[in-house]
C-alpha positions in Angstrom: 20.1 -1.8 -29.5 19.7 0.9 -26.8 20.4 0.7 -23.2 18.2 2.5 -20.3 19.4 2.8 -16.7 16.9 3.9 -14.4 18.4 6.0 -11.4 18.3 4.6 -8.4 17.5 7.1 -5.7 17.0 5.8 -2.4 13.1 6.8 -0.8 13.2 9.4 2.0 12.7 8.3 5.0 9.3 7.4 6.4 6.5 5.0 6.1 5.2 3.6 2.8 2.0 1.3 2.2 1.1 -0.4 -0.6 -2.3 1.0 -2.5 -5.0 -1.6 -3.4 -4.3 -3.3 -6.1 -1.0 -2.5 -6.6 0.7 -5.7 -5.2 1.0 -9.7 -6.2 1.3 -13.0 -4.1 1.7 -15.9 -5.3 2.4 -19.3 -4.1 3.3 -22.1 -5.5 4.0 -25.8 -4.4 6.4 -28.3 -6.1 6.8 -31.8 -6.1 10.5 -32.6 -7.4 10.2 -30.7 -10.2 6.5 -30.5 -11.0 4.5 -27.4 -9.7 1.8 -29.4 -7.9 -0.4 -26.0 -6.8 -0.1 -22.3 -7.8 -2.3 -20.2 -6.4 -2.7 -16.2 -5.8 -2.3 -15.6 -2.2 -4.4 -12.1 -1.3 -1.5 -9.5 -0.2 -4.1 -7.5 2.5 -1.5 -4.9 3.7 2.0 -4.3 2.8 4.6 -1.6 3.9 8.1 -0.6 4.1 9.5 1.6 6.4 12.3 3.8 6.3 14.2 4.9 9.2 15.9 8.7 9.5 19.4 8.0 9.1 22.3 9.6 10.8 23.4 11.9 8.2 20.5 14.3 6.7 22.5 15.3 3.7 21.5 12.4 1.3 22.1 13.3 -2.2 19.6 12.3 -5.3 22.1 10.3 -6.6 22.9 8.0 -4.4 21.9 4.3 -4.4 19.3 1.8 -3.0 22.6 -0.3 -1.6 24.5 2.8 -0.3 20.8 4.1 1.4 20.3 1.0 3.1 23.6 0.3 4.4 24.6 4.0 6.1 23.5 2.8 9.7 24.2 -0.9 11.0 20.8 -0.5 13.0 18.6 2.1 11.1 17.7 -0.5 8.5 14.3 -0.3 6.6 11.3 -2.8 8.0 9.4 -4.5 5.3 6.0 -6.3 6.2 3.6 -8.0 4.2 0.4 -9.5 5.3 -1.3 -12.7 3.6 -4.5 -14.0 3.7 -6.6 -16.5 1.9 -5.0 -20.0 1.7 -2.0 -19.0 3.9 -2.6 -16.4 6.2 0.5 -15.5 7.5 2.8 -12.0 7.9 5.9 -11.5 6.6 7.9 -9.1 8.6 11.8 -8.7 7.7 14.5 -8.6 10.6 17.6 -8.0 8.4 18.1 -5.8 4.8 20.9 -6.4 2.9 21.9 -4.9 0.2 23.9 -7.0 -2.6 26.8 -5.9 -4.4 25.0 -4.7 -7.7 22.8 -2.1 -5.7 19.5 -3.7 -7.5 18.8 -6.5 -5.2 17.8 -6.6 -1.5 18.1 -10.2 0.6 15.5 -9.8 3.4 16.2 -12.3 6.3 12.7 -12.4 7.5 10.0 -14.2 10.1 6.9 -15.8 8.6 4.2 -15.7 11.0 1.7 -18.2 10.6 -0.5 -18.9 13.4 1.2 -17.4 16.2 4.3 -19.4 14.9 7.8 -17.3 13.6 9.6 -19.8 10.6 12.8 -18.1 9.2 12.8 -17.4 5.2 15.0 -15.7 3.3 13.2 -13.3 0.7 15.3 -12.0 -2.2 14.1 -9.0 -3.8 14.9 -7.2 -7.1 14.4 -3.3 -7.0 12.7 -2.5 -10.7 12.2 1.4 -10.1 13.2 3.5 -7.2 12.1 7.0 -8.0 11.8 9.8 -5.4 8.7 8.1 -3.1 8.0 5.6 -5.2 10.0 2.0 -4.9 8.8 -1.3 -7.4 10.2 -4.4 -5.9 9.3 -8.3 -6.9 11.0 -11.3 -5.2 10.7 -14.6 -4.2 11.3 -17.1 -1.0 11.8 -21.1 -1.0 10.1 -22.7 1.7 11.2 -26.5 3.1 7.4 -27.8 2.8 8.2 -30.7 5.4 9.9 -28.3 7.6 7.3 -25.2 7.5 4.3 -28.2 7.8 6.1 -29.3 11.2 6.9 -26.1 12.8 3.7 -24.3 12.1 1.0 -26.6 11.3 0.2 -25.4 7.7 -1.3 -28.0 5.4 -1.7 -28.5 1.5 -4.7 -30.5 0.9 -3.7 -34.3 0.8 -4.0 -34.1 -3.2 -1.3 -31.8 -3.6 1.5 -33.6 -2.7 4.9 -30.9 -2.2 8.6 -31.1 -1.3 8.7 -27.0 -1.1 6.9 -24.1 -1.6 7.9 -20.9 -3.9 6.4 -17.6 -2.4 6.4 -14.9 -5.4 6.0 -11.0 -4.1 5.6 -8.0 -5.9 4.8 -4.6 -4.3 4.9 -0.7 -5.3 5.3 1.2 -2.7 4.5 4.7 -2.4 
């Protein structure tokens, strides 16, 4: 058995967008352990903004976690715009790399109908090469709190206690 380790290179500073057809979003409603609704959500846009770091001498072998934790004020900003069932936008406020360097934890606001709802989104960095970043992540949302705060409702025939928002995007 051969293991292959992918190089972990931080993307250079700049603004990255997702090309059409290179993203995926899915909304799943759960009632207890049962999935009552699973629907693809149109991801109309996704962007990643990596700010300039204070030290310009970033090496090619710097890991994602090192690059994202260099300066507290200079953190990358993720933005996902959703359409369809859930017309919303997800904007990260705080990006925290986890210990292994391959996972990121985003504290973000899900803006539904002008109301910001706090979300904890965990992303796994699948591939990070020069100028390209592929991430997959999910967020669990309590349906009752989301409905009360934003007015977002599922059809009455689809009961739910929680929602899962699954996102996958390739930034280039």
